[in-house]
Each structure stands twice: as structure tokens, then as C-alpha cells.
N, CA, C and O atoms as a GROMACS GRO file, in nm:
protein
  272
    1MET      N    1   0.096  -0.111  -0.005
    1MET     CA    2  -0.004   0.006  -0.005
    1MET      C    3   0.072   0.152  -0.010
    1MET      O    4   0.123   0.203   0.090
    2ILE      N    5   0.071   0.196  -0.106
    2ILE     CA    6   0.147   0.320  -0.106
    2ILE      C    7   0.068   0.459  -0.085
    2ILE      O    8  -0.007   0.507  -0.170
    3GLY      N    9   0.097   0.514   0.039
    3GLY     CA   10   0.034   0.634   0.083
    3GLY      C   11  -0.149   0.627   0.071
    3GLY      O   12  -0.224   0.716   0.031
    4GLY      N   13  -0.177   0.522   0.109
    4GLY     CA   14  -0.346   0.484   0.098
    4GLY      C   15  -0.371   0.431  -0.026
    4GLY      O   16  -0.491   0.408  -0.041
    5ILE      N   17  -0.304   0.404  -0.119
    5ILE     CA   18  -0.338   0.360  -0.252
    5ILE      C   19  -0.306   0.201  -0.238
    5ILE      O   20  -0.198   0.150  -0.207
    6GLY      N   21  -0.443   0.128  -0.272
    6GLY     CA   22  -0.419  -0.017  -0.265
    6GLY      C   23  -0.408  -0.063  -0.402
    6GLY      O   24  -0.404   0.021  -0.492
    7LEU      N   25  -0.402  -0.190  -0.428
    7LEU     CA   26  -0.353  -0.258  -0.527
    7LEU      C   27  -0.479  -0.240  -0.642
    7LEU      O   28  -0.449  -0.238  -0.761
    8PRO      N   29  -0.620  -0.228  -0.599
    8PRO     CA   30  -0.701  -0.220  -0.717
    8PRO      C   31  -0.703  -0.076  -0.755
    8PRO      O   32  -0.757  -0.047  -0.862
    9GLU      N   33  -0.648   0.028  -0.673
    9GLU     CA   34  -0.650   0.179  -0.734
    9GLU      C   35  -0.526   0.202  -0.817
    9GLU      O   36  -0.518   0.285  -0.907
   10LEU      N   37  -0.427   0.118  -0.776
   10LEU     CA   38  -0.314   0.146  -0.853
   10LEU      C   39  -0.315   0.046  -0.991
   10LEU      O   40  -0.221   0.054  -1.071
   11ILE      N   41  -0.407  -0.029  -1.010
   11ILE     CA   42  -0.416  -0.092  -1.124
   11ILE      C   43  -0.511   0.001  -1.220
   11ILE      O   44  -0.490   0.011  -1.341
   12VAL      N   45  -0.615   0.067  -1.153
   12VAL     CA   46  -0.702   0.160  -1.233
   12VAL      C   47  -0.622   0.271  -1.275
   12VAL      O   48  -0.642   0.321  -1.386
   13ILE      N   49  -0.520   0.323  -1.185
   13ILE     CA   50  -0.447   0.448  -1.234
   13ILE      C   51  -0.356   0.407  -1.344
   13ILE      O   52  -0.337   0.486  -1.436
   14LEU      N   53  -0.282   0.260  -1.344
   14LEU     CA   54  -0.197   0.216  -1.460
   14LEU      C   55  -0.274   0.223  -1.564
   14LEU      O   56  -0.227   0.282  -1.661
   15VAL      N   57  -0.407   0.170  -1.573
   15VAL     CA   58  -0.477   0.140  -1.685
   15VAL      C   59  -0.529   0.302  -1.758
   15VAL      O   60  -0.524   0.326  -1.878
   16ILE      N   61  -0.564   0.369  -1.683
   16ILE     CA   62  -0.600   0.511  -1.708
   16ILE      C   63  -0.476   0.580  -1.791
   16ILE      O   64  -0.486   0.636  -1.900
   17ALA      N   65  -0.357   0.564  -1.712
   17ALA     CA   66  -0.225   0.633  -1.778
   17ALA      C   67  -0.212   0.552  -1.904
   17ALA      O   68  -0.192   0.620  -2.004
   18LEU      N   69  -0.219   0.421  -1.922
   18LEU     CA   70  -0.191   0.358  -2.052
   18LEU      C   71  -0.288   0.392  -2.144
   18LEU      O   72  -0.257   0.385  -2.263
   19LEU      N   73  -0.398   0.426  -2.115
   19LEU     CA   74  -0.486   0.492  -2.224
   19LEU      C   75  -0.471   0.623  -2.258
   19LEU      O   76  -0.485   0.653  -2.376
   20VAL      N   77  -0.447   0.703  -2.182
   20VAL     CA   78  -0.398   0.844  -2.199
   20VAL      C   79  -0.254   0.876  -2.261
   20VAL      O   80  -0.228   0.972  -2.333
   21VAL      N   81  -0.180   0.793  -2.226
   21VAL     CA   82  -0.028   0.829  -2.266
   21VAL      C   83   0.014   0.719  -2.399
   21VAL      O   84   0.088   0.745  -2.494
   22GLY      N   85  -0.056   0.596  -2.372
   22GLY     CA   86  -0.005   0.508  -2.468
   22GLY      C   87   0.104   0.409  -2.434
   22GLY      O   88   0.191   0.450  -2.357
   23PRO      N   89   0.114   0.287  -2.480
   23PRO     CA   90   0.199   0.196  -2.442
   23PRO      C   91   0.346   0.226  -2.484
   23PRO      O   92   0.439   0.163  -2.435
   24LYS      N   93   0.362   0.316  -2.570
   24LYS     CA   94   0.522   0.331  -2.627
   24LYS      C   95   0.564   0.444  -2.531
   24LYS      O   96   0.680   0.447  -2.488
   25ARG      N   97   0.481   0.530  -2.500
   25ARG     CA   98   0.552   0.654  -2.410
   25ARG      C   99   0.548   0.637  -2.242
   25ARG      O  100   0.601   0.707  -2.156
   26LEU      N  101   0.477   0.535  -2.231
   26LEU     CA  102   0.439   0.518  -2.070
   26LEU      C  103   0.551   0.496  -2.012
   26LEU      O  104   0.561   0.567  -1.912
   27PRO      N  105   0.680   0.401  -2.037
   27PRO     CA  106   0.784   0.395  -1.958
   27PRO      C  107   0.868   0.524  -1.956
   27PRO      O  108   0.944   0.544  -1.860
   28ASP      N  109   0.858   0.619  -2.067
   28ASP     CA  110   0.940   0.727  -2.059
   28ASP      C  111   0.859   0.831  -1.953
   28ASP      O  112   0.926   0.905  -1.881
   29VAL      N  113   0.729   0.834  -1.948
   29VAL     CA  114   0.636   0.925  -1.849
   29VAL      C  115   0.658   0.874  -1.718
   29VAL      O  116   0.669   0.940  -1.615
   30GLY      N  117   0.664   0.735  -1.732
   30GLY     CA  118   0.700   0.695  -1.564
   30GLY      C  119   0.820   0.753  -1.531
   30GLY      O  120   0.828   0.843  -1.447
   31ARG      N  121   0.924   0.701  -1.599
   31ARG     CA  122   1.057   0.750  -1.571
   31ARG      C  123   1.065   0.896  -1.515
   31ARG      O  124   1.109   0.920  -1.402
   32SER      N  125   1.020   0.992  -1.601
   32SER     CA  126   1.020   1.122  -1.596
   32SER      C  127   0.956   1.151  -1.449
   32SER      O  128   1.025   1.204  -1.362
   33ILE      N  129   0.816   1.114  -1.425
   33ILE     CA  130   0.750   1.127  -1.312
   33ILE      C  131   0.838   1.088  -1.179
   33ILE      O  132   0.841   1.157  -1.077
   34GLY      N  133   0.905   0.974  -1.197
   34GLY     CA  134   0.995   0.923  -1.087
   34GLY      C  135   1.096   1.002  -1.058
   34GLY      O  136   1.122   1.022  -0.939
   35GLU      N  137   1.168   1.058  -1.154
   35GLU     CA  138   1.281   1.149  -1.150
   35GLU      C  139   1.237   1.285  -1.077
   35GLU      O  140   1.310   1.344  -0.997
   36ALA      N  141   1.106   1.328  -1.114
   36ALA     CA  142   1.056   1.457  -1.061
   36ALA      C  143   1.024   1.436  -0.924
   36ALA      O  144   1.034   1.533  -0.848
   37VAL      N  145   0.980   1.302  -0.871
   37VAL     CA  146   0.944   1.294  -0.736
   37VAL      C  147   1.067   1.272  -0.640
   37VAL      O  148   1.062   1.299  -0.519
   38ARG      N  149   1.184   1.218  -0.708
   38ARG     CA  150   1.305   1.199  -0.630
   38ARG      C  151   1.359   1.343  -0.613
   38ARG      O  152   1.404   1.382  -0.504
   39GLY      N  153   1.354   1.413  -0.709
   39GLY     CA  154   1.397   1.550  -0.686
   39GLY      C  155   1.354   1.650  -0.596
   39GLY      O  156   1.422   1.730  -0.532
   40PHE      N  157   1.212   1.634  -0.600
   40PHE     CA  158   1.121   1.689  -0.499
   40PHE      C  159   1.158   1.648  -0.346
   40PHE      O  160   1.170   1.723  -0.249
   41ARG      N  161   1.171   1.503  -0.354
   41ARG     CA  162   1.200   1.463  -0.222
   41ARG      C  163   1.335   1.492  -0.167
   41ARG      O  164   1.348   1.521  -0.048
   42ARG      N  165   1.464   1.485  -0.270
   42ARG     CA  166   1.574   1.536  -0.237
   42ARG      C  167   1.567   1.698  -0.185
   42ARG      O  168   1.628   1.743  -0.088
   43ALA      N  169   1.486   1.765  -0.264
   43ALA     CA  170   1.481   1.916  -0.204
   43ALA      C  171   1.418   1.942  -0.065
   43ALA      O  172   1.466   2.034   0.001
   44ILE      N  173   1.318   1.871  -0.013
   44ILE     CA  174   1.258   1.862   0.107
   44ILE      C  175   1.354   1.812   0.196
   44ILE      O  176   1.368   1.876   0.300
   45LYS      N  177   1.430   1.702   0.176
   45LYS     CA  178   1.529   1.645   0.261
   45LYS      C  179   1.648   1.771   0.286
   45LYS      O  180   1.683   1.806   0.399
   46ASP      N  181   1.684   1.811   0.200
   46ASP     CA  182   1.796   1.926   0.196
   46ASP      C  183   1.738   2.041   0.264
   46ASP      O  184   1.807   2.092   0.352
   47ALA      N  185   1.630   2.088   0.242
   47ALA     CA  186   1.580   2.212   0.319
   47ALA      C  187   1.540   2.168   0.484
   47ALA      O  188   1.572   2.243   0.576
   48ASP      N  189   1.480   2.064   0.504
   48ASP     CA  190   1.486   1.996   0.615
   48ASP      C  191   1.597   2.011   0.713
   48ASP      O  192   1.592   2.061   0.825
   49LYS      N  193   1.712   1.951   0.643
   49LYS     CA  194   1.863   1.949   0.702
   49LYS      C  195   1.913   2.070   0.731
   49LYS      O  196   1.982   2.095   0.830
   50LEU      N  197   1.869   2.178   0.614
   50LEU     CA  198   1.918   2.307   0.645
   50LEU      C  199   1.862   2.390   0.751
   50LEU      O  200   1.928   2.469   0.818
   51ALA      N  201   1.724   2.367   0.763
   51ALA     CA  202   1.654   2.420   0.900
   51ALA      C  203   1.701   2.381   1.025
   51ALA      O  204   1.714   2.460   1.118
   52VAL      N  205   1.737   2.224   1.032
   52VAL     CA  206   1.808   2.184   1.180
   52VAL      C  207   1.944   2.253   1.184
   52VAL      O  208   1.995   2.276   1.294
   53GLU      N  209   2.001   2.283   1.078
   53GLU     CA  210   2.141   2.323   1.083
   53GLU      C  211   2.132   2.483   1.151
   53GLU      O  212   2.203   2.523   1.244
   54GLU      N  213   2.045   2.548   1.091
   54GLU     CA  214   2.038   2.689   1.125
   54GLU      C  215   1.962   2.698   1.265
   54GLU      O  216   1.984   2.794   1.338
   55SER      N  217   1.869   2.596   1.303
   55SER     CA  218   1.813   2.612   1.433
   55SER      C  219   1.924   2.560   1.529
   55SER      O  220   1.910   2.610   1.640
   56GLU      N  221   2.026   2.479   1.520
   56GLU     CA  222   2.119   2.437   1.611
   56GLU      C  223   2.210   2.550   1.615
   56GLU      O  224   2.254   2.570   1.728
   57LYS      N  225   2.258   2.645   1.508
   57LYS     CA  226   2.355   2.743   1.521
   57LYS      C  227   2.283   2.839   1.592
   57LYS      O  228   2.341   2.896   1.684
   58SER      N  229   2.154   2.871   1.564
   58SER     CA  230   2.106   2.980   1.638
   58SER      C  231   2.102   2.957   1.796
   58SER      O  232   2.139   3.037   1.882
   59ARG      N  233   2.051   2.833   1.814
   59ARG     CA  234   2.067   2.785   1.966
   59ARG      C  235   2.199   2.782   2.045
   59ARG      O  236   2.211   2.807   2.165
   60HIS      N  237   2.302   2.744   1.951
   60HIS     CA  238   2.438   2.760   2.016
   60HIS      C  239   2.493   2.900   2.001
   60HIS      O  240   2.599   2.923   2.058
   61ASP      N  241   2.442   2.986   1.939
   61ASP     CA  242   2.474   3.129   1.920
   61ASP      C  243   2.410   3.203   2.057
   61ASP      O  244   2.473   3.281   2.130
   62GLY      N  245   2.280   3.162   2.074
   62GLY     CA  246   2.211   3.216   2.180
   62GLY      C  247   2.287   3.178   2.320
   62GLY      O  248   2.314   3.253   2.415
   63ARG      N  249   2.310   3.061   2.307
   63ARG     CA  250   2.384   3.014   2.448
   63ARG      C  251   2.542   3.112   2.470
   63ARG      O  252   2.585   3.164   2.574
   64ALA      N  253   2.588   3.111   2.361
   64ALA     CA  254   2.729   3.184   2.379
   64ALA      C  255   2.714   3.305   2.429
   64ALA      O  256   2.786   3.344   2.520
   65GLY      N  257   2.596   3.397   2.365
   65GLY     CA  258   2.592   3.520   2.406
   65GLY      C  259   2.540   3.565   2.551
   65GLY      O  260   2.535   3.682   2.591
   66ARG      N  261   2.502   3.446   2.624
   66ARG     CA  262   2.463   3.460   2.754
   66ARG      C  263   2.582   3.448   2.843
   66ARG      O  264   2.665   3.360   2.822
   67SER      N  265   2.594   3.545   2.956
   67SER     CA  266   2.678   3.516   3.052
   67SER      C  267   2.605   3.525   3.181
   67SER      O  268   2.546   3.623   3.226
   68ASP      N  269   2.622   3.386   3.242
   68ASP     CA  270   2.545   3.402   3.374
   68ASP      C  271   2.657   3.402   3.484
   68ASP      O  272   2.627   3.414   3.602
   0.00000   0.00000   0.00000
């Protein structure tokens, strides 16, 4: 099950994609969509990593500025 999509739904999606795109272009379209999803996930992961680094940096800078 992929994100709430079961096997019957996946089969329906593939049949519709086959009818819309055609059998010759379906592998290319699937590959392009896969690459786009991977790129999007990579961008989200990089943004999360940057946010964590910035948060840790600001937390560290905040502690360094305090003199108790």
C-alpha cells in the first residue's frame, strides 16, 4: 500500500495512464515522473537538513551570548 493507495486503485491508475499516454510513451513518462518525485524529495530533505542546522546554530549562538 503506497500512501493509502491499494492494489485495485493502482491498477485503475495504470490502466488510465496507459489509455492516456499510450504503451510506447508510458515507460518514459513513468521515468520522468519518478525523477521529478526523487528531485522533490531530495529538495525537501535538503531543506529540512538546512533548517535543523540553522536551528542548532541559532541555539548555539544564543547560549554563547549569555553570560550567567
